[in-house]
N, CA, C and O of each residue as an XYZ file, in Angstrom:
444
protein
N     103.806    115.431    165.438
C     103.999    115.637    164.008
C     102.817    114.982    163.287
O     102.432    113.858    163.605
N     102.256    115.688    162.327
C     101.105    115.187    161.592
C     101.458    114.125    160.559
O     102.626    113.825    160.312
N     100.419    113.575    159.973
C     100.585    112.489    158.990
C     101.414    112.933    157.781
O     102.308    112.211    157.340
N     101.111    114.134    157.241
C     101.841    114.602    156.065
C     103.291    114.929    156.413
O     104.193    114.657    155.622
N     103.520    115.505    157.579
C     104.890    115.827    157.998
C     105.701    114.550    158.166
O     106.873    114.496    157.795
N     105.075    113.528    158.724
C     105.747    112.238    158.879
C     106.075    111.647    157.509
O     107.164    111.111    157.301
N     105.138    111.747    156.590
C     105.365    111.244    155.228
C     106.520    111.997    154.565
O     107.358    111.390    153.897
N     106.565    113.318    154.749
C     107.642    114.128    154.160
C     108.993    113.728    154.749
O     109.979    113.598    154.023
N     109.032    113.535    156.054
C     110.278    113.162    156.728
C     110.765    111.795    156.260
O     111.945    111.628    155.953
N     109.864    110.819    156.205
C     110.242    109.469    155.767
C     110.729    109.470    154.319
O     111.688    108.778    153.977
N     110.059    110.251    153.477
C     110.472    110.345    152.068
C     111.883    110.931    151.982
O     112.726    110.424    151.242
N     112.133    112.001    152.743
C     113.437    112.646    152.715
C     114.523    111.690    153.207
O     115.598    111.620    152.611
N     114.259    110.967    154.270
C     115.234    110.015    154.798
C     115.570    108.927    153.784
O     116.717    108.491    153.683
N     114.563    108.496    153.038
C     114.774    107.405    152.080
C     115.412    107.884    150.774
O     116.352    107.258    150.283
N     114.917    108.982    150.207
C     115.331    109.380    148.869
C     116.357    110.513    148.839
O     117.023    110.713    147.823
N     116.490    111.250    149.930
C     117.452    112.359    150.005
C     118.246    112.245    151.302
O     118.192    113.143    152.143
N     118.981    111.152    151.471
C     119.656    110.925    152.753
C     120.693    111.989    153.104
O     120.887    112.295    154.280
N     121.359    112.553    152.100
C     122.358    113.584    152.392
C     121.691    114.829    152.962
O     122.141    115.376    153.969
N     120.626    115.270    152.321
C     119.895    116.445    152.796
C     119.284    116.166    154.169
O     119.316    117.023    155.052
N     118.729    114.969    154.347
C     118.118    114.607    155.619
C     119.160    114.610    156.736
O     118.888    115.082    157.840
N     120.344    114.089    156.453
C     121.406    114.057    157.462
C     121.833    115.473    157.817
O     122.048    115.790    158.987
N     121.956    116.319    156.810
C     122.337    117.704    157.052
C     121.311    118.399    157.959
O     121.674    119.065    158.928
N     120.035    118.232    157.629
C     118.977    118.839    158.441
C     118.947    118.238    159.845
O     118.736    118.945    160.831
N     119.160    116.938    159.921
C     119.135    116.257    161.212
C     120.299    116.735    162.091
O     120.132    116.953    163.291
N     121.482    116.896    161.477
C     122.646    117.371    162.226
C     122.416    118.782    162.765
O     122.945    119.142    163.817
N     121.627    119.578    162.045
C     121.320    120.941    162.476
C     120.095    120.989    163.398
O     119.734    122.051    163.905
N     119.466    119.840    163.606
C     118.270    119.778    164.445
C     117.043    120.374    163.776
O     116.121    120.824    164.456
N     117.025    120.380    162.427
C     115.942    121.038    161.692
C     115.093    120.090    160.843
O     114.231    120.547    160.091
N     115.318    118.799    160.949
C     114.606    117.851    160.087
C     113.103    117.870    160.341
O     112.316    117.958    159.399
N     112.704    117.790    161.596
C     111.272    117.799    161.921
C     110.629    119.126    161.523
O     109.498    119.153    161.039
N     111.353    120.220    161.728
C     110.841    121.543    161.360
C     110.639    121.630    159.847
O     109.625    122.144    159.374
N     111.628    121.117    159.091
C     111.508    121.126    157.625
C     110.273    120.325    157.194
O     109.509    120.763    156.334
N     110.090    119.153    157.801
C     108.962    118.289    157.438
C     107.628    118.974    157.728
O     106.707    118.914    156.914
N     107.524    119.634    158.903
C     106.283    120.349    159.244
C     106.003    121.484    158.265
O     104.871    121.657    157.812
N     107.032    122.251    157.945
C     106.845    123.378    157.024
C     106.478    122.902    155.619
O     105.630    123.503    154.960
N     107.117    121.820    155.162
C     106.789    121.260    153.844
C     105.341    120.783    153.826
O     104.623    121.010    152.852
N     104.913    120.126    154.894
C     103.530    119.643    154.991
C     102.551    120.813    155.033
O     101.484    120.752    154.421
N     102.907    121.874    155.749
C     102.044    123.063    155.809
C     101.899    123.710    154.424
O     100.798    124.068    154.006
N     103.024    123.851    153.727
C     102.970    124.443    152.373
C     102.126    123.583    151.440
O     101.339    124.099    150.648
N     102.299    122.259    151.542
C     101.520    121.343    150.702
C     100.035    121.449    151.036
O      99.192    121.466    150.138
N      99.721    121.520    152.310
C      98.317    121.644    152.725
C      97.687    122.937    152.229
O      96.545    122.946    151.770
N      98.448    124.038    152.324
C      97.950    125.325    151.832
C      97.687    125.274    150.329
O      96.655    125.744    149.848
N      98.643    124.692    149.595
C      98.474    124.604    148.139
C      97.290    123.707    147.781
O      96.515    124.035    146.883
N      97.147    122.593    148.466
C      96.040    121.675    148.188
C      94.707    122.373    148.439
O      93.781    122.261    147.635
N      94.613    123.090    149.552
C      93.382    123.817    149.859
C      93.035    124.842    148.797
O      91.880    124.968    148.390
N      94.051    125.578    148.350
C      93.831    126.582    147.300
C      93.394    125.919    145.992
O      92.502    126.417    145.304
N      94.019    124.806    145.657
C      93.671    124.096    144.423
C      92.245    123.557    144.470
O      91.532    123.587    143.467
N      91.835    123.068    145.625
C      90.468    122.558    145.785
C      89.477    123.705    145.632
O      88.438    123.553    144.990
N      89.802    124.859    146.227
C      88.938    126.043    146.076
C      88.818    126.464    144.616
O      87.794    127.004    144.199
N      89.867    126.213    143.848
C      89.871    126.578    142.429
C      89.249    125.510    141.546
O      89.263    125.635    140.322
N      88.698    124.450    142.157
C      87.952    123.462    141.388
C      88.648    122.142    141.126
O      88.084    121.276    140.456
N      89.854    121.963    141.635
C      90.560    120.703    141.414
C      89.974    119.636    142.346
O      89.550    119.942    143.460
N      89.956    118.411    141.889
C      89.493    117.308    142.732
C      90.441    117.159    143.914
O      91.652    117.301    143.748
N      89.913    116.875    145.111
C      90.747    116.816    146.315
C      91.952    115.872    146.224
O      93.056    116.260    146.607
N      91.771    114.656    145.732
C      92.902    113.728    145.658
C      93.978    114.223    144.703
O      95.171    114.082    144.969
N      93.547    114.802    143.595
C      94.504    115.349    142.633
C      95.244    116.538    143.244
O      96.455    116.673    143.072
N      94.518    117.396    143.954
C      95.125    118.565    144.589
C      96.160    118.135    145.628
O      97.256    118.694    145.684
N      95.816    117.152    146.442
C      96.748    116.667    147.455
C      97.989    116.059    146.821
O      99.110    116.315    147.261
N      97.784    115.258    145.793
C      98.905    114.601    145.123
C      99.867    115.629    144.524
O     101.081    115.526    144.702
N      99.327    116.604    143.823
C     100.170    117.640    143.206
C     100.900    118.457    144.264
O     102.085    118.752    144.115
N     100.200    118.821    145.328
C     100.807    119.622    146.388
C     101.937    118.852    147.073
O     102.981    119.423    147.386
N     101.727    117.571    147.301
C     102.775    116.754    147.917
C     104.001    116.682    147.017
O     105.132    116.799    147.490
N     103.777    116.490    145.719
C     104.903    116.441    144.776
C     105.673    117.752    144.788
O     106.902    117.757    144.732
N     104.952    118.859    144.861
C     105.590    120.173    144.797
C     106.352    120.544    146.059
O     107.329    121.288    145.979
N     105.940    120.053    147.216
C     106.529    120.530    148.463
C     107.157    119.463    149.345
O     108.095    119.759    150.085
N     106.671    118.244    149.289
C     107.116    117.222    150.225
C     107.955    116.125    149.592
O     108.949    115.691    150.175
N     107.574    115.681    148.428
C     108.194    114.509    147.817
C     109.242    114.957    146.800
O     109.017    114.928    145.591
N     110.383    115.366    147.324
C     111.461    115.877    146.483
C     112.039    114.763    145.629
O     111.959    113.593    146.002
N     112.628    115.114    144.473
C     113.274    114.083    143.645
C     114.435    113.453    144.423
O     115.051    114.099    145.271
N     114.716    112.212    144.128
C     115.809    111.547    144.834
C     117.126    112.225    144.483
O     117.256    112.832    143.420
N     118.089    112.122    145.369
C     119.387    112.749    145.141
C     120.072    112.156    143.912
O     120.879    112.833    143.275
N     119.768    110.921    143.573
C     120.335    110.296    142.375
C     119.815    110.982    141.121
O     120.552    111.136    140.147
N     118.537    111.400    141.135
C     117.939    112.060    139.978
C     118.392    113.503    139.844
O     118.408    114.040    138.736
N     118.764    114.149    140.960
C     119.138    115.551    140.933
C     120.348    115.809    140.065
O     120.475    116.901    139.511
N     121.247    114.843    139.924
C     122.444    115.053    139.126
C     122.100    115.313    137.667
O     122.913    115.875    136.933
N     120.921    114.919    137.240
C     120.527    115.087    135.850
C     119.652    116.312    135.622
O     119.254    116.565    134.485
N     119.331    117.100    136.686
C     118.391    118.198    136.551
C     118.899    119.317    135.651
O     118.108    119.889    134.901
N     120.187    119.655    135.694
C     120.694    120.757    134.893
C     121.263    120.320    133.556
O     121.855    121.132    132.845
N     121.097    119.078    133.207
C     121.705    118.526    132.003
C     120.746    118.643    130.814
O     119.528    118.546    130.963
N     121.322    118.851    129.652
C     120.530    118.893    128.418
C     119.864    117.528    128.233
O     120.558    116.516    128.133
N     118.525    117.486    128.186
C     117.839    116.195    128.093
C     118.195    115.411    126.844
O     118.038    114.191    126.821
N     118.670    116.086    125.802
C     119.051    115.385    124.584
C     120.365    114.626    124.753
O     120.693    113.769    123.932
N     121.116    114.931    125.806
C     122.396    114.272    126.033
C     122.283    113.121    127.019
O     123.245    112.375    127.202
N     121.131    112.960    127.655
C     120.966    111.894    128.637
C     120.846    110.544    127.952
O     120.248    110.423    126.883
N     121.416    109.545    128.576
C     121.267    108.193    128.065
C     119.928    107.668    128.558
O     119.709    107.505    129.758
N     119.062    107.414    127.632
C     117.730    106.936    127.975
C     117.509    105.661    127.186
O     117.665    105.641    125.965
N     117.145    104.600    127.885
C     116.962    103.325    127.199
C     115.925    103.435    126.085
O     116.011    102.723    125.085
N     114.946    104.321    126.253
C     113.936    104.482    125.214
C     114.538    105.107    123.959
O     114.064    104.846    122.853
N     115.578    105.930    124.116
C     116.172    106.579    122.950
C     117.020    105.600    122.145
O     117.394    105.892    121.009
N     117.324    104.448    122.723
C     118.122    103.450    122.019
C     117.285    102.593    121.078
O     117.818    101.857    120.248
N     115.984    102.696    121.218
C     115.082    101.933    120.355
C     115.003    102.641    119.015
O     114.752    103.844    118.953
N     115.214    101.904    117.964
C     115.145    102.517    116.639
C     113.836    102.129    115.982
O     113.346    101.009    116.120
N     113.297    103.080    115.275
C     112.063    102.844    114.542
C     112.448    102.709    113.078
O     113.079    103.603    112.513
N     112.076    101.610    112.471
C     112.470    101.424    111.080
C     111.851    102.502    110.193
O     110.719    102.941    110.398
N     112.637    102.907    109.205
C     112.152    103.913    108.263
C     111.188    103.303    107.266
O     110.771    102.153    107.403
N     110.847    104.072    106.284
C     109.927    103.610    105.252
C     110.580    102.478    104.486
O     111.758    102.550    104.135
N     109.828    101.460    104.236
C     110.340    100.331    103.469
C     110.514    100.781    102.027
O     109.537    101.080    101.342
N     111.739    100.826    101.577
C     112.022    101.358    100.241
C     112.302    100.254     99.219
O     112.844    100.520     98.146
N     111.941     99.044     99.549
C     112.154     97.977     98.580
C     111.117     98.093     97.480
O     109.991     98.538     97.703
N     111.518     97.686     96.304
C     110.619     97.759     95.160
C     109.531     96.710     95.319
O     109.802     95.539     95.584
N     108.299     97.159     95.152
C     107.190     96.223     95.262
C     107.061     95.454     93.961
O     107.026     96.024     92.871
N     106.992     94.161     94.112
C     106.831     93.286     92.956
C     105.367     92.904     92.894
O     104.819     92.403     93.876
N     104.723     93.130     91.760
C     103.304     92.776     91.668
C     103.123     91.262     91.781
O     103.950     90.484     91.305
N     102.053     90.877     92.404
C     101.754     89.456     92.522
C     101.360     88.920     91.152
O     100.774     89.640     90.343
N     101.680     87.662     90.894
C     101.404     87.070     89.605
C      99.921     86.975     89.338
O      99.476     87.169     88.207
N      99.142     86.674     90.384
C      97.718     86.534     90.181
C      97.048     87.895     89.920
O      95.932     87.938     89.403
N      97.700     88.976     90.261
C      97.125     90.308     90.020
C      97.288     90.700     88.556
O      96.588     91.591     88.075
N      98.211     90.040     87.834
C      98.441     90.361     86.428
C      97.453     89.665     85.490
O      97.284     90.098     84.351
N      96.811     88.617     85.941
C      95.888     87.886     85.078
C      94.610     88.684     84.865
O      94.069     89.265     85.806
N      94.131     88.710     83.631
C      92.856     89.399     83.394
C      91.719     88.554     83.970
O      91.786     87.325     83.980
N      90.706     89.217     84.434
C      89.580     88.488     85.014
C      88.662     87.988     83.952
O      87.655     87.349     84.258
């Protein structure tokens, strides 16, 4: 098994244990990892031919084919993003200060 296939397998075992167990029980985990690595390699090669920098092409291809979102994150994939609890959405930005400005006393004196 190649380096990318090993990386895909380890990622799946760590972040998608249910899927990994299912594939492992069917005897298809290594096959899935090889195919994911092959697809990523093909995409990276095509992206490089199209002018993308090699490291960027590899990174994007791995994200698209090998490094699946964790099973914990998948529960939120079909949900309206406006309904998700996001700690950043809890931060409030103060509105315009609507207090009446009082002129400074020294600004009223004639020069």
